[in-house]
Residue, then its C-alpha position, 0 to 999 in steps of 0.5 A: x966223252x962227257x961233252x958228247x953225252x951232254x949233247x945227245x939229249x939236245x940231238x934227240x930232241x931235234x930229231x924228234x922235232x924233225x920226225x914230227x914235222x915229217x909226219x905232219x907233212x906226210x899226213x898233209x900230203x896224203x890228204x892232198x893226194x886224196x883230194x886230187x884223186x877225188x877231183x880227177x874222178x869228178x872231172x872224168x865223171x862230168x867235165x861240164x860240171x867240173x868246168x862250171x865249178x872252175x868258173x865259180x871258183x874264179x868269181x869267188x877268187x877275185x873277190x878274195x883277191x881284193x880283200x887279201x890286198x888289204x892284208x898284204x899292204x898293211x902287213x908289208x908296211x907296219x907288220x900288222x895282221x889287221x884282223x878287223x879288215x874282214x869287218x871293213x869288208x862287211x861295212x862296205x857290203x852294208x853301205x851298198x845295201x843302204x845305197x841301193x835298197x834304201x836310197x836308190x842311189x844307183x838310179x840317181x843319174x837316170x832320174x836326173x837325165x831321163x833321156x840318157x840311155x838306161x844302160x849307161x845311167x845304170x852303169x854310172x849309178x852302180x859305179x857310184x855305189x861302189x865308189x861310195x862304199x870304197x870311200x866310206x871304208x877308207x874313212x873308217x880304216x883311217x879312223x881305226x888306224x889313228x885311234x887304235x893302231x897309231x898309239x901302239x906303233x912302237x909297242x910290242x906286236x902282240x899288243x897291236x894284234x890283240x887290238x886288231x882282234x878287239x876292233x874286229x869284235x867291236x865292228x861286228x857287234x856294234x853292227x849287230x845293234x838293231x839301230x845299226x845293221x841289225x842281227x838279221x840276215x838281210x836280202x840285198x837288192x842288185x843294182x842291175x838285172x842279171x843276164x846269163x850266158x851259156x857256152x855250148x858250141x859258142x856263147x849264147x844268151x839265156x832267154x828268160x824261161x829258156x832251159x839251159x841245154x845239157x852239157x853247157x857251162x853258164x856264167x852271168x854278167x855278175x861274174x864278168x863284172x867281178x872279174x873286170x872290176x877286180x882286175x882294173x882295181x888290181x892293175x890300178x893298185x900296181x900302178x900306184x905302188x910302182x909308178x907314183x910318188x906315193x907308191x915309192x914312199x910306201x915301198x921306202x917305208x916298208x923297207x926302212x921306216x927310220x931311214x924313210x923318215x930321215x929322207x923327209x917322208x911322212x911315215x904316219x901319213x903313208x901308213x894312213x894312206x896304206x890303210x885307206x887304199x886297202x880298206x877301199x879295195x875291201x869296200x869294193x869287194x864287199x859290194x861285189x860279194x853282196x851283188x853275187x850272193x845277195x845276202x848281208x849280215x853283221x858277221x859276214x866278214x869273218x870267214x871271207x876275211x880269214x880266207x883272204x888272209x890265208x890267200x895272202x899268206x899262200x901267195x906271200x904276204x907283202x906281195x901284190x901278185x902273190x895276193x892275187x894268185x893265192x886268192x885264185x887258188x883259195x877260190x878254186x879250193x873252196x868251190x871244188x871242195x864244196x862240190x866234190x867233197x862236202x860243203x862243210x869241208x870247204x872251210x876245213x880245206x881252206x885252213x888246211x892249206x894254211x897249215x900246209x903252206x906254213x909247214x912247207x914254205x912259210x914265206x908263201x909262193x912269192x914271199x921273200x925271206x924276212x929281213x929282221x928277227x921275229 
């Protein structure tokens, strides 16, 4: 009898914890139901506007996917949430700004070969700008990893996490200096002209000065470039991870660093390569984001970086397909929340999704159960 009474307080505490979790899940379920009803109402009221929001969400989601891949790759190998990753994305956007607006790098081929087709020259020049941003961000990430993270490789995880936050603040406020990026909002110049199409009984190009017919869904060459570029980079990453020796080494290091080192794998080198690849993708995302929204500033990486982290957790951090799926869900959630609930709520909805995932399925959609104790 004494043993039973001594266990009863513990059982009561456990019941309270379960009750609180159930209340939290029920509350989030109510919020999700209300949001879904609002979306259904919007679809019934204006199907065209709803489809337009879906198109916009796809465009944003693919940008988030490129950022989320950096989080998921780094975490999969070194179990580190690299909160400086969003600021590397910011650096990529500024590199493209300087390359296009200051140095006219996108026109280098047109100036070098005047007889070449202007469209081809502009395409190659724009690709050059993206490659430059990817290279600069990769070099920056390797430098950060060598200086800030490598010395803490065997330290407690909280030390590396705090360091990542410190690196993030350093990049932001160093970039805010007047002789670096400046603290101002800067209008970004697109390296190519914008072409818009609309869907209304077929796909038609919008002529300058023409009004979009009622009931049409519009999209631009910017959205096409973002989707195509993101898919190409995602498939290239999947090929590298699954079909190359470097990818095999990455998977071995992610599975067991000690055994990988015994097998002759340069673990430190593979970790640096992982940081470089993830940062290169973030650099490409920074270019595409700056092209789409035409404004850059020193703190522009904070919210996209956090939302991409939520996307990685939603899809299952450590999973490349999961990062893509989670990012597309995040893009849709943000755009639809802004369109049908309120603009300030789009950020709240994004982080509500994070809470819901952690309560219902902490490993994410494609995530696997952790093999080691936290």
